[in-house]
C-alpha positions as CSV (number, residue, x, y, z in Angstrom):
1,X,67.3,-22.8,129.8
2,X,68.4,-24.2,126.5
3,X,69.4,-22.1,123.5
4,X,69.7,-23.5,120.0
5,X,69.8,-22.0,116.5
6,X,69.1,-23.2,113.0
7,X,67.5,-22.1,109.7
8,X,64.0,-21.8,108.4
9,X,63.2,-21.7,104.7
10,X,60.5,-19.2,103.7
11,X,58.1,-19.5,100.8
12,X,60.5,-17.6,98.5
13,X,63.3,-20.1,99.1
14,X,65.4,-17.9,101.4
15,X,67.1,-19.4,104.4
16,X,66.3,-17.4,107.6
17,X,68.5,-17.7,110.7
18,X,66.3,-18.7,113.7
19,X,66.8,-19.2,117.4
20,X,64.9,-20.9,120.2
21,X,65.2,-20.4,123.9
22,X,63.5,-23.2,125.8
23,X,62.7,-23.4,129.5
24,X,63.5,-26.3,131.7
25,X,60.5,-28.6,131.9
26,X,57.2,-28.0,130.3
27,X,56.7,-24.5,129.0
28,X,53.9,-22.4,130.4
29,X,53.5,-20.4,127.2
30,X,54.9,-19.9,123.7
31,X,56.0,-16.5,122.4
32,X,57.0,-15.9,118.8
33,X,58.9,-12.6,118.5
34,X,59.8,-10.4,115.5
35,X,62.7,-8.0,115.7
36,X,62.6,-4.4,114.3
37,X,63.8,-2.9,111.0
38,X,67.6,-3.0,110.4
39,X,68.4,-5.2,113.4
40,X,68.4,-8.9,114.3
41,X,67.6,-11.5,116.9
42,X,71.2,-11.6,118.3
43,X,70.5,-8.3,120.0
44,X,67.8,-9.9,122.2
45,X,69.8,-12.6,123.9
46,X,69.3,-11.1,127.4
47,X,65.5,-10.6,126.7
48,X,65.1,-14.1,125.4
49,X,67.0,-15.7,128.3
50,X,64.7,-13.9,130.8
51,X,61.6,-15.1,129.0
52,X,62.8,-18.7,128.9
53,X,63.9,-18.6,132.6
54,X,60.3,-17.6,133.4
55,X,58.9,-20.7,131.7
56,X,58.1,-19.1,128.3
57,X,59.3,-20.9,125.2
58,X,60.7,-18.2,122.8
59,X,61.2,-18.6,119.1
60,X,62.4,-15.9,116.7
61,X,64.3,-15.4,113.5
62,X,66.2,-12.8,111.5
63,X,63.8,-11.6,108.8
64,X,64.9,-11.7,105.2
65,X,67.8,-9.4,104.3
66,X,68.6,-8.8,108.0
67,X,71.1,-10.3,110.4
68,X,72.3,-13.7,109.4
69,X,69.4,-14.4,107.0
70,X,69.3,-14.4,103.2
71,X,69.6,-12.6,100.9
72,X,73.1,-11.6,101.7
73,X,74.0,-9.5,98.6
74,X,74.4,-5.9,99.7
75,X,71.9,-4.5,97.2
76,X,69.2,-6.7,98.8
77,X,70.0,-6.0,102.4
78,X,67.1,-4.4,104.4
79,X,65.1,-4.4,101.2
80,X,61.4,-5.1,101.7
81,X,59.9,-5.6,98.3
82,X,56.5,-6.4,99.8
83,X,55.5,-6.0,103.4
84,X,53.3,-9.0,103.0
85,X,56.5,-11.1,102.6
86,X,57.3,-10.3,106.2
87,X,53.8,-11.3,107.3
88,X,53.9,-14.5,105.2
89,X,57.2,-15.5,106.8
90,X,56.0,-14.8,110.3
91,X,52.9,-17.0,109.8
92,X,54.8,-19.8,108.1
93,X,57.5,-19.8,110.8
94,X,54.8,-19.8,113.5
95,X,53.0,-22.7,111.9
96,X,56.2,-24.7,111.8
97,X,57.0,-23.8,115.4
98,X,53.6,-24.7,116.8
99,X,54.0,-28.3,115.5
100,X,56.6,-28.8,118.2
101,X,54.1,-28.1,121.0
102,X,50.7,-29.2,122.3
103,X,47.8,-27.4,120.6
104,X,46.7,-26.3,124.1
105,X,49.8,-24.4,124.9
106,X,48.9,-20.6,125.2
107,X,50.6,-18.9,122.2
108,X,51.5,-15.2,121.9
109,X,53.1,-13.1,119.2
110,X,54.9,-9.9,119.5
111,X,57.8,-7.7,118.4
112,X,59.8,-4.6,118.6
113,X,59.1,-1.5,116.5
114,X,58.5,-2.7,112.9
115,X,58.2,-6.2,114.4
116,X,55.1,-5.1,116.2
117,X,53.7,-3.9,112.9
118,X,54.4,-7.3,111.3
119,X,52.8,-9.0,114.3
120,X,49.7,-6.8,114.0
121,X,49.3,-7.7,110.3
122,X,49.7,-11.4,111.2
123,X,47.0,-11.4,113.8
124,X,44.6,-9.4,111.7
125,X,44.7,-12.2,109.1
126,X,43.6,-14.8,111.8
127,X,43.2,-13.8,115.4
128,X,42.0,-17.3,116.4
129,X,45.6,-18.6,116.2
130,X,46.7,-16.4,119.1
131,X,46.0,-15.8,122.8
132,X,47.4,-12.3,122.8
133,X,49.8,-9.8,121.2
134,X,52.8,-7.8,122.6
135,X,53.5,-4.4,121.0
136,X,57.0,-3.3,121.9
137,X,57.4,0.4,121.0
138,X,55.1,-0.4,118.1
139,X,55.9,1.6,114.9
140,X,52.5,1.9,113.4
141,X,53.1,5.5,112.4
142,X,55.9,8.0,112.6
143,X,56.3,11.8,112.8
144,X,55.9,13.0,109.3
145,X,58.4,15.7,108.6
146,X,58.0,17.9,105.5
147,X,60.5,15.7,103.6
148,X,58.7,12.5,104.5
149,X,55.4,14.0,103.5
150,X,56.9,15.0,100.2
151,X,58.4,11.5,99.6
152,X,55.2,9.9,100.6
153,X,53.3,11.8,98.0
154,X,55.4,10.2,95.3
155,X,56.2,7.0,97.2
156,X,54.8,4.6,94.7
157,X,56.8,6.3,91.9
158,X,60.0,6.2,93.9
159,X,59.4,2.6,95.0
160,X,59.1,1.5,91.3
161,X,61.7,3.7,89.7
162,X,64.5,3.5,92.3
163,X,63.5,0.8,94.8
164,X,66.9,0.2,96.3
165,X,67.9,3.9,96.6
166,X,68.6,4.8,100.3
167,X,66.9,8.2,100.2
168,X,64.4,8.1,103.1
169,X,65.8,9.6,106.3
170,X,66.2,7.4,109.3
171,X,66.2,8.5,113.0
172,X,69.7,9.2,114.3
173,X,71.3,6.9,116.8
174,X,71.2,9.5,119.6
175,X,67.5,9.6,119.2
176,X,67.0,5.9,119.8
177,X,68.1,6.0,123.5
178,X,69.2,8.4,126.2
179,X,71.9,5.9,127.2
180,X,75.2,6.4,125.4
181,X,76.3,2.8,126.0
182,X,73.1,1.5,124.4
183,X,73.7,3.7,121.3
184,X,77.3,2.6,121.1
185,X,76.4,-1.1,121.1
186,X,73.8,-0.5,118.4
187,X,76.2,1.4,116.2
188,X,79.1,-1.0,116.6
189,X,77.0,-4.1,115.8
190,X,78.1,-5.5,112.4
191,X,74.7,-7.1,111.8
192,X,72.7,-3.9,112.2
193,X,71.7,-2.1,109.1
194,X,71.8,1.6,109.9
195,X,71.2,4.7,107.8
196,X,68.6,5.8,105.4
197,X,65.8,3.4,104.3
198,X,65.5,2.2,100.7
199,X,62.7,3.8,98.8
200,X,60.8,0.5,98.3
201,X,61.2,-0.4,102.0
202,X,59.9,2.9,103.3
203,X,56.9,2.9,100.9
204,X,55.9,-0.7,101.9
205,X,56.1,0.3,105.6
206,X,54.0,3.4,104.9
207,X,51.3,1.3,103.2
208,X,51.5,-1.2,106.2
209,X,50.7,1.8,108.5
210,X,47.5,2.5,106.5
211,X,46.4,-1.2,106.6
212,X,46.5,-1.2,110.4
213,X,44.7,2.1,110.7
214,X,41.9,0.8,108.5
215,X,41.5,-2.5,110.3
216,X,42.4,-1.8,113.9
217,X,38.8,-1.7,115.0
218,X,38.5,-5.4,114.3
219,X,41.3,-6.3,116.7
220,X,39.8,-8.2,119.7
221,X,42.8,-10.1,121.2
222,X,44.3,-9.2,124.6
223,X,47.0,-6.6,124.0
224,X,50.1,-5.6,125.9
225,X,52.0,-2.5,124.8
226,X,54.9,-0.5,126.1
227,X,56.1,2.8,124.8
228,X,58.6,5.5,125.8
229,X,57.1,8.9,126.3
230,X,60.2,10.4,124.6
231,X,60.2,8.0,121.6
232,X,61.3,10.1,118.6
233,X,60.6,7.3,116.0
234,X,57.4,5.5,116.8
235,X,54.3,7.6,117.4
236,X,52.9,6.9,120.8
237,X,49.6,8.7,119.9
238,X,49.1,6.2,117.1
239,X,49.4,3.3,119.6
240,X,46.9,5.0,121.9
241,X,44.5,5.5,119.0
242,X,44.7,1.8,118.2
243,X,44.1,0.8,121.8
244,X,41.0,3.1,121.9
245,X,39.6,1.9,118.6
246,X,40.1,-1.8,118.9
247,X,37.4,-4.2,120.1
248,X,39.5,-5.7,122.9
249,X,38.6,-4.9,126.4
250,X,41.8,-6.5,127.7
251,X,44.3,-3.8,127.0
252,X,47.5,-2.8,128.8
253,X,49.6,0.2,128.0
254,X,52.8,0.7,130.0
255,X,54.1,4.2,129.3
256,X,57.8,4.4,130.2
257,X,58.3,8.0,131.4
258,X,61.3,9.5,129.7
259,X,61.9,6.3,127.7
260,X,63.2,6.4,124.1
261,X,62.8,3.8,121.4
262,X,65.2,1.1,122.6
263,X,63.3,0.0,125.7
264,X,64.4,-3.6,125.4
265,X,68.1,-2.5,125.4
266,X,68.4,0.6,127.5
267,X,68.4,1.1,131.3
268,X,64.6,0.4,131.4
269,X,65.0,-3.2,130.2
270,X,64.6,-5.0,133.5
271,X,61.4,-3.1,134.3
272,X,60.0,-3.6,130.8
273,X,60.8,-7.4,130.9
274,X,59.2,-7.7,134.4
275,X,56.0,-6.3,133.0
276,X,56.0,-8.5,129.9
277,X,56.7,-11.7,131.7
278,X,54.0,-11.0,134.3
279,X,51.5,-10.2,131.5
280,X,52.3,-13.3,129.5
281,X,52.1,-15.7,132.5
282,X,48.8,-14.2,133.7
283,X,47.2,-14.4,130.2
284,X,48.6,-17.9,129.7
285,X,46.9,-19.0,132.9
286,X,43.7,-17.4,131.7
287,X,43.9,-19.1,128.3
288,X,44.6,-22.5,129.9
289,X,41.7,-22.1,132.2
290,X,39.4,-21.1,129.4
291,X,40.6,-24.1,127.3
292,X,40.0,-26.5,130.2
293,X,36.5,-25.2,130.8
294,X,35.6,-25.5,127.1
295,X,36.8,-29.1,127.0
296,X,34.6,-30.0,130.0
């Protein structure tokens, strides 16, 4: 397994920190991964190593205003001015990465939490570019408290008048995992951006929820999803609704009993990774067989 890092410039001139984990020999599949809100790719070293060791080429990056990516000014950190910027960056990064591989290499996209939301938006633009999608504790809706409902009613106004104000409540660290060590690592990571969301960021994510709800019925790609039954951030019922309403007949949902939001990091990580690797390799083989039959 070989790990390297570098930078990728997005369409807005920002340099994004990116990483690649490459298997020995010819890869069996390519996976492009998007991390969640307020975090960064460095948290996933263990996850990415397992994927590469299984023969899956892994490419990822810190999205703008996160981790080691620009912009670095404090008032622009974790600021999502337009959710489509995230989608644009994922698609541009993916296009650049794919140039390094054979066009016949099975290619998947996925993410954690908000990263799954970004991946969904990307595939809804063009599903033909992918052989499947991985939804890790997908945040496609959240529990709407009375305060969030109130803020949502005036979300456009707040996003315009005070876009950078950190006024939208975030889930507490102890609600992200039942494992104290996992929470401690998350809270002590200097590259994590914890605390309340900016008004503009929260409003853009809320609008992104609505886009998926309106278009989920057109989704026909193979889907793998895992979700903790005790997740206090991302709504499991919204994920189940998506899987019911989509056109895909190749749908896998792994419900982690008692699991919280941080399934890639907590005590469930090995089981979660075993399921993902198995799913990717099986679907890579199916995609390769289908491509060979189409070429004959």
